[in-house]
Structures are given as C-alpha cells and as structure tokens.
BAFI-3210 file (N, C-alpha, C; in Angstrom, 3 decimals, decimal comma, padded with zeros to 6 digits):
// residues 98
n [1|2|3|4|5|6|7|8|9|10|11|12|13|14|15|16|17|18|19|20|21|22|23|24|25|26|27|28|29|30|31|32|33|34|35|36|37|38|39|40|41|42|43|44|45|46|47|48|49|50|51|52|53|54|55|56|57|58|59|60|61|62|63|64|65|66|67|68|69|70|71|72|73|74|75|76|77|78|79|80|81|82|83|84|85|86|87|88|89|90|91|92|93|94|95|96|97|98]
n.u [000,847|001,051|001,511|-000,166|000,669|001,686|-000,968|-002,745|-001,531|-002,268|-004,742|-005,843|-004,977|-006,363|-008,384|-008,122|-007,830|-010,266|-012,278|-014,314|-013,927|-016,479|-017,707|-019,846|-019,027|-015,926|-013,598|-012,167|-010,120|-008,110|-004,477|-002,833|-000,837|-001,118|-003,071|-005,903|-006,636|-007,833|-007,467|-007,232|-008,123|-010,590|-012,142|-011,647|-009,231|-008,727|-005,917|-003,559|-001,868|001,740|001,825|003,983|005,069|003,585|005,172|007,001|008,735|007,802|005,290|003,970|003,286|001,634|-000,448|-000,962|-002,014|-004,532|-005,403|-005,996|-007,737|-010,476|-009,954|-011,018|-013,337|-013,872|-015,321|-015,065|-015,923|-013,132|-009,777|-008,611|-007,071|-005,994|-004,819|-002,849|-003,240|-001,293|001,415|001,318|001,294|003,631|005,362|005,157|005,864|008,714|008,806|008,630|011,529|012,883]
n.v [-001,443|002,100|005,299|008,063|010,690|013,477|013,477|014,059|016,572|017,674|017,989|019,757|021,942|022,419|022,502|025,040|026,723|026,715|027,471|030,691|033,909|034,909|032,853|031,105|029,517|030,164|031,473|034,922|035,688|034,418|034,205|034,859|032,574|030,829|028,111|026,637|024,354|021,948|020,400|017,914|015,092|014,851|017,214|019,587|022,067|025,348|025,801|028,337|027,332|027,670|027,449|025,877|024,057|021,913|020,617|019,104|016,463|015,523|016,415|016,209|013,668|013,836|014,875|012,080|010,304|011,906|011,593|008,579|008,241|010,218|010,228|012,555|013,238|015,450|016,301|018,610|020,457|021,440|020,633|018,608|017,320|014,575|014,235|014,866|018,017|018,734|018,040|018,581|021,606|021,648|019,986|022,430|024,364|023,391|023,030|026,024|027,313|025,993]
n.w [-000,295|-000,878|-000,173|-000,087|-000,052|-001,852|-003,008|-000,728|-000,685|-002,627|-003,312|-000,862|-001,931|-004,489|-002,547|-001,030|-003,402|-004,958|-003,220|-003,390|-002,212|-000,956|-000,200|002,496|003,826|004,503|005,954|005,961|007,632|007,673|006,463|003,475|002,369|004,041|006,242|007,242|010,013|012,130|015,371|017,392|019,320|020,448|021,353|019,547|018,201|016,162|014,475|012,534|009,915|008,309|004,739|004,025|005,325|004,767|003,396|005,085|006,403|008,785|008,896|007,259|007,975|009,662|008,212|006,462|008,491|008,927|006,588|006,734|008,260|008,364|005,596|002,456|004,050|005,850|009,575|010,617|008,973|007,285|007,113|009,071|011,686|013,700|016,251|019,000|020,659|022,305|021,275|018,465|018,551|019,620|017,575|015,527|016,947|016,457|013,625|012,912|014,212|012,394]
ca.u [-000,011|001,504|001,056|-000,892|000,830|001,109|-002,753|-003,381|-001,093|-002,991|-006,567|-005,631|-004,136|-007,323|-009,791|-007,959|-007,832|-011,849|-013,045|-014,073|-013,909|-017,718|-019,037|-019,990|-017,754|-014,846|-012,875|-011,586|-009,147|-006,812|-003,654|-002,432|000,304|-001,472|-004,033|-006,327|-006,385|-008,431|-006,433|-007,673|-008,985|-012,046|-012,306|-010,791|-009,165|-008,047|-005,035|-002,997|-000,014|002,524|001,566|005,148|004,766|003,021|006,306|008,050|008,219|006,899|004,129|003,206|002,990|000,004|-001,595|-001,191|-002,932|-005,830|-005,769|-006,694|-008,378|-011,072|-010,378|-011,099|-014,325|-013,137|-015,792|-014,994|-015,325|-011,874|-008,843|-009,064|-005,902|-006,221|-003,599|-003,136|-003,317|-000,030|001,724|000,980|001,980|005,436|005,514|004,715|007,556|009,950|008,967|009,012|012,814|013,854]
ca.v [000,057|003,566|006,537|009,084|012,037|014,116|013,671|015,120|018,649|018,612|018,047|020,810|023,022|022,513|022,998|026,599|027,392|026,676|028,664|032,236|034,533|035,058|031,986|031,547|028,489|030,761|032,001|035,872|036,019|033,044|035,048|034,547|031,412|029,859|026,948|026,656|023,474|021,929|019,710|017,334|014,136|015,249|018,571|020,261|023,704|025,652|026,300|028,469|026,726|028,331|026,130|025,457|023,369|020,830|020,061|018,957|015,052|015,280|017,395|014,864|012,146|013,959|014,763|011,172|010,084|012,414|011,216|007,170|008,698|010,847|010,580|013,554|014,207|016,124|016,422|020,014|021,106|021,551|019,264|018,067|016,124|013,469|013,818|015,628|019,473|019,413|017,449|019,349|022,750|020,765|020,115|023,693|025,496|022,914|023,925|027,418|027,329|025,758]
ca.w [-000,356|-001,025|000,231|-001,496|000,463|-002,513|-003,327|000,103|-000,549|-003,960|-002,436|-000,029|-002,501|-004,917|-002,096|-001,384|-004,622|-005,554|-002,448|-003,293|-001,074|-001,020|000,314|003,608|005,013|004,038|007,107|005,652|008,541|007,053|005,674|002,318|002,154|005,537|005,647|008,423|010,408|013,211|015,623|018,658|019,352|021,290|021,304|018,372|018,073|015,090|014,222|011,251|009,614|006,751|003,674|003,650|006,537|004,286|002,494|005,994|006,493|010,288|009,078|006,073|008,760|010,155|006,943|006,314|009,280|008,746|005,402|007,530|009,562|007,661|004,130|002,892|004,562|007,532|010,511|010,981|007,390|006,961|007,471|010,844|011,880|014,844|017,265|020,717|020,875|022,154|020,366|017,193|019,332|019,867|016,126|014,674|017,297|015,999|012,295|013,129|014,012|010,942]
c.u [000,862|001,172|000,620|-000,895|000,952|-000,337|-003,259|-002,958|-002,444|-004,507|-006,505|-005,440|-005,512|-008,161|-009,407|-007,930|-009,884|-012,701|-013,258|-014,530|-015,207|-018,586|-019,077|-019,461|-016,263|-014,775|-012,024|-010,218|-007,783|-005,475|-003,054|-000,965|000,100|-002,969|-004,274|-006,962|-007,295|-007,871|-007,245|-008,073|-010,533|-012,526|-011,089|-010,827|-008,554|-007,183|-004,514|-001,652|000,285|002,498|002,676|005,602|004,231|004,059|007,044|007,483|007,166|005,604|003,054|002,849|001,399|-000,993|-001,834|-002,337|-004,298|-006,410|-006,673|-007,727|-010,123|-011,530|-009,733|-012,529|-014,080|-014,313|-016,133|-015,103|-014,390|-010,943|-008,544|-007,880|-005,828|-005,020|-003,723|-002,755|-001,688|000,865|002,209|001,445|003,561|005,862|005,747|005,728|008,411|010,061|009,170|010,701|013,186|014,110]
c.v [001,277|004,475|007,734|010,568|013,731|014,408|014,338|016,149|018,726|018,993|019,729|021,866|023,326|023,331|024,582|027,331|027,530|027,135|029,970|033,118|034,776|034,039|032,179|030,710|029,094|031,759|033,316|035,951|034,782|034,033|034,338|033,623|030,708|029,037|026,889|025,081|023,024|020,698|019,427|015,750|013,766|015,931|019,014|021,596|023,889|026,522|026,819|027,959|027,829|026,952|025,146|024,386|021,565|019,978|018,986|017,199|014,978|015,928|016,346|013,498|012,431|014,265|012,956|009,735|011,101|011,683|009,406|007,353|009,062|010,961|011,582|014,245|014,219|016,460|018,133|020,857|021,196|020,967|019,445|016,915|015,483|013,570|014,897|016,993|019,811|018,792|018,077|021,207|022,087|020,800|021,356|024,458|025,000|023,544|025,427|027,853|027,074|026,798]
c.w [-000,025|-000,183|-000,554|-000,926|-000,733|-003,419|-002,392|-000,083|-001,819|-003,885|-001,457|-000,965|-003,677|-004,431|-001,864|-002,392|-005,459|-004,413|-002,707|-002,068|-000,535|-000,287|001,628|004,385|005,273|005,275|006,499|006,556|008,648|006,050|004,421|002,606|003,481|005,185|007,242|008,824|011,534|013,886|017,164|018,523|019,601|020,956|020,077|018,441|016,958|015,148|012,499|010,886|008,292|005,676|003,654|004,544|005,881|003,162|004,002|005,905|007,759|010,028|008,364|006,925|009,339|009,445|006,372|007,357|009,377|007,370|005,942|007,918|009,129|006,180|003,554|002,989|005,994|008,320|010,550|009,750|006,670|007,893|009,010|010,765|013,503|015,771|018,632|020,123|021,055|021,843|019,004|017,567|019,120|018,394|015,481|015,449|016,639|014,822|012,184|013,406|013,158|010,095]
res [m|g|i|r|l|p|s|i|i|l|h|v|k|q|v|l|k|s|q|p|l|s|t|p|n|t|r|p|d|v|p|k|g|h|v|a|v|y|v|g|e|v|q|r|k|r|f|l|v|p|i|s|f|l|n|h|p|s|f|r|e|l|l|r|r|a|e|e|e|y|g|f|e|h|p|m|g|g|l|t|i|p|c|r|e|e|a|f|i|d|l|t|a|q|l|h|g|l]
***
C-alpha cells in the first residue's frame, strides 16, 4: 500500500483555490500563505499554519494520519488532524524554528 501524500497536498491546494472569498464557509481571517487546520482527538481547536509546513516530513505524517482517519471528508468542514493538541504545538514550534 503506497502513501498518497502528494494527493493530500494537491487536494488541500485545490480546496484552497476553489473557494471564492464570498462563500459562507470561508474564514477571511486566514492570511495568504496559510491554511486553517483543526487539531485534537476529542475537542478540536483551530490553528493557522504556513503552507510551507505541508512539505515537511513530520507534517506529512500528520496528513497521512488524517487521510487514514477521515479520507477527504473532515467532520469540521476543514482539514482535521487527529493528534493531541500539545503534540501539534510541539511539532509546529520545531518547524517554526527551522
């Protein structure tokens, strides 16, 4: 079974491109070059992450887990990552330091 990470990244980019700013589900507070993700195992919190994180191997592992758990149907209506909030914060702090 192969890992389909490029398809996940392509899907995220297509979703970002395909949503005009006037749609009701679009959040205008997402700055250009970022993507909103929902993180948590039970209660989910919204985070904004730079798109450049999508290419990092550790972040790709989170995307792989999200694909296994949810496919492309995310319960929050946006990209949902099934991991502990603390682990996500630790990872993004490390990626910001690169």
